[in-house]
Structures are given as structure tokens and as C-alpha cells.
Backbone bond lengths (Angstrom), bond angles and torsions (degrees), N, CA, C in turn:
res aa  C-N    CA-C-N  psi(-1)  N-CA   C-N-CA  omega(-1)  CA-C   N-CA-C  phi
1 M - - - 1.460 - - 1.521 110.13 -
2 V 1.332 115.65 136.99 1.458 120.47 179.07 1.522 109.67 -66.03
3 E 1.327 115.94 134.20 1.460 120.24 179.92 1.523 109.93 -74.27
4 Q 1.305 116.70 134.69 1.453 122.54 176.79 1.520 108.73 -128.47
5 I 1.318 116.79 135.16 1.446 121.70 176.46 1.526 107.46 -96.87
6 I 1.304 117.43 120.04 1.456 121.27 -172.22 1.525 110.28 -123.51
7 P 1.343 119.65 111.53 1.463 119.93 169.20 1.529 108.60 -63.10
8 T 1.319 116.14 121.38 1.455 120.60 -172.31 1.516 110.86 -92.70
9 A 1.303 117.19 120.31 1.464 121.98 -177.60 1.523 110.62 -76.34
10 T 1.323 115.35 157.28 1.454 121.30 -179.71 1.518 111.81 -58.69
11 N 1.321 116.74 -37.20 1.449 119.75 -176.19 1.524 112.64 -92.92
12 S 1.325 116.35 17.94 1.460 119.58 177.88 1.516 110.82 -60.90
13 P 1.336 118.12 135.25 1.463 119.37 178.79 1.523 112.58 -70.08
14 A 1.343 117.44 -17.75 1.452 120.45 -175.25 1.517 112.78 -92.56
15 V 1.316 118.07 -31.19 1.464 121.93 -174.36 1.527 109.23 -132.03
16 N 1.296 116.03 118.32 1.453 120.84 176.18 1.521 109.50 -96.28
17 G 1.321 116.72 142.64 1.455 119.31 179.66 1.508 111.18 170.71
18 P 1.318 116.33 -170.46 1.464 121.18 -177.49 1.522 112.01 -72.61
19 P 1.331 117.54 171.19 1.463 120.75 175.88 1.521 111.30 -61.59
20 Q 1.325 115.40 151.68 1.468 119.41 175.99 1.530 109.74 -56.49
21 G 1.323 114.86 138.59 1.461 121.54 -176.27 1.509 112.63 96.94
22 Q 1.348 116.58 -10.12 1.461 120.31 -177.25 1.533 112.76 -121.49
23 W 1.317 117.56 9.92 1.459 120.21 178.74 1.530 110.19 -71.47
24 T 1.344 115.34 143.27 1.460 121.57 -177.50 1.521 110.31 -128.27
25 E 1.330 114.61 171.91 1.460 121.03 175.26 1.524 110.80 -56.77
26 A 1.319 116.84 -42.08 1.462 120.48 179.82 1.528 111.10 -61.48
27 D 1.324 116.95 -39.48 1.463 120.49 178.09 1.523 111.06 -63.94
28 W 1.325 115.33 -39.37 1.465 120.12 -179.18 1.519 111.21 -59.15
29 H 1.314 116.44 -39.04 1.466 120.41 -178.04 1.523 112.45 -67.12
30 T 1.331 117.89 -14.34 1.461 120.65 179.39 1.529 112.60 -94.49
31 L 1.315 117.94 -4.58 1.464 120.84 -176.45 1.531 111.34 -70.34
32 P 1.309 117.21 152.19 1.469 120.31 -176.66 1.530 111.89 -71.69
33 D 1.314 115.44 148.04 1.462 121.30 173.16 1.525 106.94 -88.69
34 D 1.338 114.87 81.21 1.460 120.47 -171.09 1.520 113.83 -114.81
35 G 1.338 116.66 13.38 1.460 119.80 179.33 1.507 114.47 91.20
36 N 1.333 118.23 -10.03 1.454 121.82 175.87 1.518 109.94 -88.77
37 R 1.330 115.94 157.86 1.465 121.09 177.61 1.534 108.22 -103.53
38 Y 1.323 115.84 119.78 1.456 121.09 -179.30 1.524 110.12 -108.12
39 E 1.338 115.53 136.04 1.458 121.42 179.58 1.527 108.85 -136.54
40 I 1.326 115.91 150.47 1.466 120.97 177.53 1.522 108.77 -124.44
41 I 1.322 116.05 120.10 1.464 122.30 177.65 1.519 107.68 -124.97
42 D 1.327 115.57 120.10 1.465 121.41 -179.27 1.526 111.42 52.62
43 G 1.323 116.28 40.43 1.453 121.23 175.77 1.508 115.62 80.94
44 I 1.321 117.90 1.07 1.462 121.98 -179.36 1.534 109.15 -103.93
45 L 1.317 116.01 131.32 1.450 121.94 -179.80 1.521 110.54 -88.18
46 Y 1.334 116.05 129.76 1.458 122.28 175.82 1.528 108.14 -120.45
47 M 1.325 115.62 147.46 1.456 120.70 179.39 1.522 109.70 -130.93
48 S 1.323 117.27 136.36 1.463 120.37 174.38 1.513 109.32 -125.89
49 T 1.313 116.07 143.63 1.456 121.86 -179.74 1.528 109.89 -89.52
50 A 1.320 116.00 -179.37 1.461 121.40 -174.87 1.532 111.39 -60.11
51 P 1.330 117.74 133.55 1.460 121.24 -179.75 1.528 111.71 -78.26
52 S 1.340 114.72 172.03 1.465 120.47 179.33 1.530 111.08 -77.03
53 F 1.321 115.58 166.85 1.461 121.00 175.52 1.531 110.44 -59.01
54 F 1.359 116.27 -44.67 1.466 119.70 -176.74 1.522 110.72 -63.84
55 H 1.317 117.74 -38.06 1.462 122.09 175.51 1.527 110.00 -55.93
56 Q 1.334 116.48 -47.69 1.451 120.74 -178.16 1.531 111.70 -70.49
57 W 1.339 115.91 -33.20 1.463 120.14 176.85 1.522 110.48 -60.34
58 I 1.319 117.30 -43.88 1.461 121.72 -178.92 1.527 110.89 -62.58
59 I 1.327 116.57 -40.95 1.469 119.63 177.10 1.524 110.27 -63.65
60 K 1.344 115.88 -41.22 1.463 119.51 177.49 1.523 111.29 -60.79
61 Q 1.328 116.65 -41.98 1.461 120.37 178.38 1.531 111.27 -64.36
62 L 1.328 116.71 -39.87 1.466 119.82 178.89 1.522 110.17 -63.20
63 Y 1.334 116.24 -39.27 1.463 118.35 176.32 1.525 110.97 -65.92
64 R 1.334 116.91 -41.22 1.464 119.99 -179.56 1.528 111.85 -64.65
65 L 1.337 115.92 -40.86 1.465 120.53 -174.37 1.528 112.73 -80.20
66 V 1.336 116.99 -33.39 1.464 120.77 -173.83 1.523 112.12 -120.55
67 G 1.332 115.86 -52.45 1.453 119.39 -173.94 1.511 114.52 -62.85
68 M 1.318 116.79 -48.51 1.456 119.96 -178.07 1.534 112.30 -64.35
69 P 1.349 118.91 -47.51 1.472 117.93 176.74 1.525 112.60 -60.30
70 A 1.338 116.89 -38.14 1.467 119.74 179.61 1.518 111.19 -63.50
71 E 1.321 116.96 -40.37 1.462 119.97 178.98 1.521 111.39 -71.29
72 E 1.329 116.37 -39.66 1.467 119.28 -179.77 1.521 111.99 -64.74
73 Q 1.336 116.74 -31.52 1.457 121.22 178.47 1.529 112.75 -89.66
74 G 1.319 117.71 0.69 1.444 121.31 178.94 1.522 113.75 71.16
75 L 1.343 116.81 24.39 1.464 120.82 -175.88 1.526 113.08 -90.91
76 A 1.319 116.46 -31.97 1.465 119.68 -173.95 1.509 109.99 -161.48
77 V 1.333 114.62 166.04 1.453 123.07 170.88 1.524 107.49 -107.47
78 A 1.318 116.52 132.77 1.467 121.64 178.92 1.516 108.89 -114.61
79 I 1.333 116.50 142.66 1.456 120.91 177.77 1.521 108.50 -151.59
80 F 1.331 115.28 158.54 1.461 119.79 -179.19 1.520 109.14 -134.99
81 A 1.331 115.42 164.29 1.463 121.79 -175.26 1.532 110.48 -59.06
82 P 1.345 115.57 150.69 1.471 126.99 2.73 1.530 112.46 -92.20
83 V 1.319 115.91 127.49 1.464 122.21 170.04 1.528 106.79 -151.76
84 G 1.307 117.08 136.52 1.457 120.61 -178.26 1.512 112.16 -79.04
85 V 1.318 116.17 129.36 1.472 122.52 176.40 1.527 106.78 -118.68
86 F 1.326 115.69 121.57 1.462 121.47 -175.51 1.525 109.83 -109.75
87 M 1.345 115.67 113.28 1.455 122.72 -180.00 1.518 108.48 -134.31
88 A 1.317 116.99 167.56 1.465 120.71 178.58 1.523 110.24 -56.93
89 G 1.328 116.63 124.19 1.459 121.34 178.32 1.511 114.86 80.77
90 A 1.331 117.21 -6.76 1.461 121.40 -178.60 1.526 107.70 -138.98
91 K 1.317 116.21 89.27 1.465 120.86 -172.23 1.525 111.29 -136.19
92 P 1.343 115.35 89.06 1.450 128.13 -2.57 1.518 111.36 -109.78
93 V 1.341 114.19 172.75 1.459 121.60 163.32 1.533 106.57 -116.90
94 Q 1.324 115.14 163.90 1.467 120.32 179.10 1.525 108.45 -131.52
95 P 1.335 116.98 80.84 1.470 120.55 -176.08 1.524 111.96 -61.53
96 D 1.332 115.21 153.40 1.461 119.60 176.83 1.517 111.50 -61.91
97 F 1.337 116.98 -38.57 1.463 121.53 -176.29 1.520 108.09 -155.48
98 L 1.341 116.06 143.64 1.458 118.49 176.79 1.519 110.55 -151.54
99 L 1.320 113.71 160.98 1.464 122.37 176.57 1.515 109.42 -126.67
100 V 1.342 115.66 137.29 1.456 122.14 171.37 1.519 106.75 -122.64
101 L 1.318 116.68 119.09 1.463 120.30 -179.86 1.514 110.76 -61.62
102 A 1.333 114.79 152.38 1.464 120.74 -175.31 1.524 112.08 -54.58
103 A 1.321 116.97 -35.65 1.466 120.45 -178.27 1.520 112.67 -71.10
104 N 1.335 117.34 -13.59 1.463 120.75 -173.45 1.529 113.77 -114.27
105 T 1.325 117.50 12.41 1.459 119.79 -173.71 1.532 113.09 -69.61
106 G 1.301 117.99 -4.89 1.460 120.41 174.78 1.512 113.17 -63.42
107 I 1.340 117.43 -17.15 1.482 119.76 178.68 1.522 111.36 -77.63
108 I 1.329 117.39 -7.70 1.464 121.75 179.27 1.526 108.53 -97.10
109 H 1.315 116.54 110.89 1.467 120.64 179.65 1.528 109.55 -166.59
110 D 1.297 115.72 162.72 1.474 122.44 176.07 1.522 112.28 51.12
111 R 1.325 116.24 44.49 1.463 124.30 172.14 1.515 114.55 79.05
112 H 1.340 118.78 -7.40 1.453 120.69 -174.64 1.540 110.28 -138.79
113 I 1.335 115.11 -171.56 1.461 121.69 176.63 1.525 107.20 -117.64
114 Y 1.326 116.05 117.87 1.467 122.01 -177.27 1.531 108.55 -112.38
115 G 1.306 116.02 83.64 1.454 121.54 -177.40 1.518 109.92 153.94
116 V 1.322 115.72 -172.00 1.460 121.84 -172.39 1.521 110.88 -99.15
117 P 1.336 118.68 115.97 1.470 120.95 174.06 1.538 110.38 -63.41
118 D 1.313 115.37 159.92 1.466 120.08 -179.98 1.522 112.25 -81.68
119 F 1.324 116.60 -20.28 1.465 121.09 178.78 1.513 108.49 -155.05
120 I 1.337 115.91 137.51 1.449 122.18 174.64 1.519 109.04 -130.55
121 A 1.325 116.62 140.87 1.462 121.80 174.40 1.518 109.48 -129.15
122 E 1.317 115.73 140.63 1.461 122.52 173.12 1.529 108.14 -124.33
123 V 1.321 116.17 137.73 1.462 122.22 176.42 1.526 107.87 -99.10
124 V 1.324 116.51 122.78 1.464 121.82 -177.51 1.524 110.18 -70.26
125 S 1.319 115.23 132.44 1.466 122.20 171.68 1.518 108.14 -111.31
126 P 1.347 117.92 160.90 1.458 119.12 175.77 1.527 110.69 -54.28
127 G 1.307 115.78 126.06 1.449 120.44 179.51 1.514 114.98 90.82
128 S 1.343 118.25 -5.57 1.465 119.53 -176.54 1.531 113.13 -109.35
129 T 1.327 117.98 4.46 1.459 119.85 -175.02 1.521 112.24 -58.65
130 D 1.314 116.90 -47.49 1.466 119.59 -179.11 1.525 111.07 -64.30
131 Y 1.323 116.62 -38.18 1.458 120.61 179.79 1.533 110.98 -64.50
132 D 1.341 116.57 -47.54 1.458 120.47 -176.43 1.524 112.72 -73.28
133 E 1.330 116.43 -39.10 1.467 118.38 -172.54 1.526 112.92 -100.54
134 N 1.288 118.03 -3.33 1.456 120.52 177.11 1.528 110.15 -121.18
135 I 1.337 116.94 -70.52 1.463 120.31 -175.84 1.528 111.68 -62.36
136 K 1.328 116.12 -52.25 1.463 118.54 -177.99 1.530 111.84 -69.25
137 R 1.318 116.94 -40.74 1.471 118.79 179.52 1.521 110.67 -58.00
138 K 1.318 117.22 -45.67 1.455 119.98 -179.62 1.523 111.62 -65.14
139 A 1.339 116.36 -38.51 1.461 120.09 178.54 1.524 110.86 -65.06
140 Y 1.328 116.99 -44.12 1.464 120.32 179.09 1.521 111.33 -65.79
141 E 1.316 115.83 -37.30 1.464 120.34 178.62 1.530 110.21 -63.12
142 R 1.330 116.93 -47.44 1.460 120.63 179.57 1.525 111.91 -64.57
143 A 1.319 116.35 -35.29 1.463 120.23 -178.37 1.523 112.57 -73.49
144 G 1.341 116.78 -17.17 1.459 120.27 177.92 1.511 115.64 98.33
145 V 1.337 117.86 16.89 1.464 120.25 177.52 1.534 108.86 -64.38
146 P 1.337 118.63 122.07 1.471 120.23 -173.93 1.525 114.59 -66.69
147 E 1.334 116.42 -38.40 1.467 120.70 -176.88 1.522 109.38 -136.88
148 Y 1.324 115.38 135.60 1.449 121.28 -179.41 1.522 108.95 -137.63
149 A 1.327 116.61 126.94 1.465 121.38 -179.88 1.529 110.08 -114.18
150 V 1.318 115.87 132.43 1.459 122.55 170.94 1.526 106.71 -105.51
151 I 1.320 116.43 117.32 1.457 121.09 -179.51 1.522 108.05 -101.46
152 D 1.332 115.98 121.82 1.464 122.43 -172.39 1.532 109.73 -111.71
153 P 1.329 118.33 99.51 1.468 120.05 -177.76 1.516 113.69 -63.11
154 S 1.341 118.17 -35.46 1.458 119.50 -176.96 1.521 111.54 -66.10
155 A 1.343 117.55 -35.23 1.463 121.99 178.74 1.516 112.00 -95.82
156 R 1.335 116.97 -4.39 1.470 122.46 -175.13 1.540 109.86 52.88
157 Q 1.312 115.20 47.99 1.461 121.99 -176.69 1.518 111.54 -125.00
158 L 1.332 114.41 157.03 1.461 122.15 165.74 1.514 107.12 -124.84
159 R 1.330 116.29 123.87 1.465 121.29 178.77 1.527 108.03 -108.74
160 L 1.318 115.58 117.13 1.455 121.63 -171.83 1.521 111.04 -106.64
161 Y 1.332 115.34 119.20 1.460 122.18 176.50 1.525 109.00 -99.50
162 Q 1.327 116.06 126.86 1.458 121.52 179.99 1.527 109.63 -136.03
163 R 1.316 114.82 163.02 1.460 121.39 178.26 1.523 109.92 -105.87
164 E 1.322 116.58 143.75 1.456 119.94 171.65 1.520 109.50 -81.80
165 R 1.347 114.91 -35.86 1.461 121.83 176.72 1.518 108.83 -135.39
166 S 1.339 115.82 148.31 1.458 119.93 -175.44 1.519 112.99 -65.31
167 D 1.337 117.19 -22.89 1.466 120.27 -178.32 1.525 112.46 -96.57
168 E 1.325 117.03 11.80 1.461 121.54 178.57 1.523 109.91 -120.54
169 G 1.332 116.26 167.57 1.452 121.09 179.52 1.518 112.55 -79.08
170 Y 1.324 115.41 -177.73 1.448 120.67 179.68 1.523 111.12 -68.86
171 L 1.309 115.34 144.50 1.451 121.61 169.25 1.532 108.65 -74.58
172 S 1.321 117.06 169.89 1.465 120.41 173.32 1.519 108.82 -57.19
173 P 1.321 117.55 142.20 1.470 118.57 -174.09 1.517 112.87 -66.08
174 R 1.321 114.52 143.69 1.467 121.01 169.83 1.519 106.71 -87.66
175 I 1.333 116.07 129.98 1.459 120.84 -174.64 1.522 109.55 -105.11
176 F 1.340 115.24 126.25 1.462 122.07 -179.25 1.520 108.95 -120.74
177 K 1.335 115.52 140.57 1.465 119.84 176.90 1.520 109.47 -154.95
178 G 1.321 115.63 163.67 1.460 121.58 175.27 1.514 113.47 56.50
179 D 1.336 115.79 -122.53 1.462 121.46 -177.56 1.516 113.39 -82.61
180 D 1.327 117.87 1.45 1.466 119.90 179.32 1.525 110.14 -58.89
181 V 1.322 114.89 144.75 1.466 121.72 178.90 1.528 108.34 -103.26
182 V 1.323 115.66 127.23 1.462 121.80 177.00 1.523 109.34 -97.72
183 T 1.319 115.65 130.57 1.457 121.18 174.05 1.518 108.09 -125.34
184 L 1.308 116.63 114.81 1.453 121.08 179.76 1.522 110.22 -75.88
185 G 1.327 115.93 142.40 1.449 119.54 178.54 1.513 112.62 -62.99
186 C 1.344 116.83 -32.30 1.464 120.13 -178.23 1.520 112.59 -81.39
187 L 1.339 117.44 -18.34 1.467 121.21 -179.95 1.529 110.57 -138.89
188 P 1.315 117.35 65.96 1.464 119.06 -178.29 1.530 113.28 -64.79
189 E 1.333 115.97 -15.04 1.471 120.12 -179.12 1.521 112.77 -75.18
190 I 1.348 117.75 -10.93 1.464 119.83 -171.91 1.529 110.67 -128.47
191 P 1.320 119.03 75.66 1.474 121.25 176.05 1.524 110.38 -76.37
192 F 1.328 116.38 159.22 1.461 120.24 176.86 1.518 109.69 -151.80
193 H 1.341 116.20 156.11 1.464 122.30 177.05 1.528 109.81 -86.97
194 V 1.325 116.13 137.40 1.462 120.43 -179.89 1.519 111.15 -60.33
195 R 1.322 117.37 -39.47 1.464 120.13 -176.67 1.523 112.31 -56.88
196 D 1.333 116.50 -29.29 1.461 120.18 -176.73 1.527 113.06 -71.78
197 L 1.323 117.13 -15.99 1.457 119.57 175.46 1.521 111.75 -69.68
198 F 1.322 116.65 -28.46 1.460 121.42 -171.30 1.527 113.66 -109.09
199 S 1.314 118.20 -14.46 1.468 120.86 -171.90 1.529 111.61 -81.66
200 G 1.336 114.53 147.35 1.458 121.16 171.68 1.511 115.68 91.69
201 S 1.320 119.21 -7.86 1.458 119.40 -176.73 1.532 110.60 -71.02
202 P 1.340 118.16 134.61 1.470 119.43 177.77 1.519 113.19 -72.68
203 D 1.317 117.39 -12.69 1.467 121.16 178.29 1.521 108.26 -143.57
204 T 1.328 116.62 120.88 1.457 120.67 -179.54 1.527 111.78 -111.48
205 T 1.319 116.64 20.92 1.461 120.60 177.52 1.524 109.59 -65.02
206 L 1.334 116.85 131.96 1.454 120.86 -179.52 1.521 111.10 -87.44
């Protein structure tokens, strides 16, 4: 099923809760476990439905190329949605993929992640581009996420947002595609080719 990001209204028949702009962490814990992914950014509740096979394939490849080597070398912990990440202004979000460096794993406790991961990646689905590259990017930037990648299956691209200084916003994204090699600032030991994120899938339907 194509993923759709839906701002959920107060009078929605599917989700009961406070008015948009007033959702809290406590409200999130009362939401139904119905297979949808619920996120709260600046008090607004967003819901996404089940992603496509190709979307999940790309996340699997990212784990294989980066997450697994990082864990095997004891450099970081890698995890993918659904998992709640609680940060300033985003309580919670459920990123497609994230990395927490070994020195920072204290933020992982009580079933969730309470703090800022060292790297977050989101895979764009049809209809989610504005959410991932505008709403979420700004939320991650404000929360202090050092590196944020938007992976775009339709363009076969990875757009990497990084900071020059921790107290400044993201620089213009670096765009990688094809044979380009991506090297994350938090894991320079583990470079990977962008093409390998997309290759080999038996179904590339978006």
C-alpha cells in the first residue's frame, strides 16, 4: 500500500484525541496499535499507512550496508521503524532508519529512544516528499540531529543534510546518485555506493 501522510483532525472517526497542535507524548501512548505509524511534530499528529515492498527493501539495504557493519565493529546501534524517538518538538517520531553511536546508547531505554540519534534516514514514498523533506527535516534540524538523509527511490538519489557547526542549521543537501559513494560524518569507516540501496529488489513499484 502506498504510504500517505495524513494530518488527523480532532473529529476523525478513526483517531480520537485533542485538537491539532495540542497532541502530547501522553496522548501518543493512548493511540491504537492498528498497524499505522503515528508521529507528533510540534503538537500535530501525523499518520502513515503501510509502506511498499520497495520502500522496505531500501531500508533493509541501508541496514546491510551501514547498520550491520557498524554493529559488527561495535561503532553504533542501528534500528528501523517502528520505534518511538522522543526529541524536542518531536514526541515522538518513528524514523525509517537511524544510528546511535556506541558512546550515546544511554538514550535508548524504557522501550524507546529518548534523545537525539546521530543519523536519521527517511525513504520517500509517493505523497510523502513534503513531509520528509520539509516538515520532518525542519523538526530534525531544530531537535539537533547532526545528519539527516532523504532517500528518493523515484530519482534513485540520496540527499544528505549535514551541519557545519552544531549550533547552526543544515547546509544545502549533498546529492548522491548512481556510483557516487556516500560517507557519513558519524561513520566515516563505512562508505557505500548509492546504487546498492536500490539494486536487486524483485519489485521496484513505488
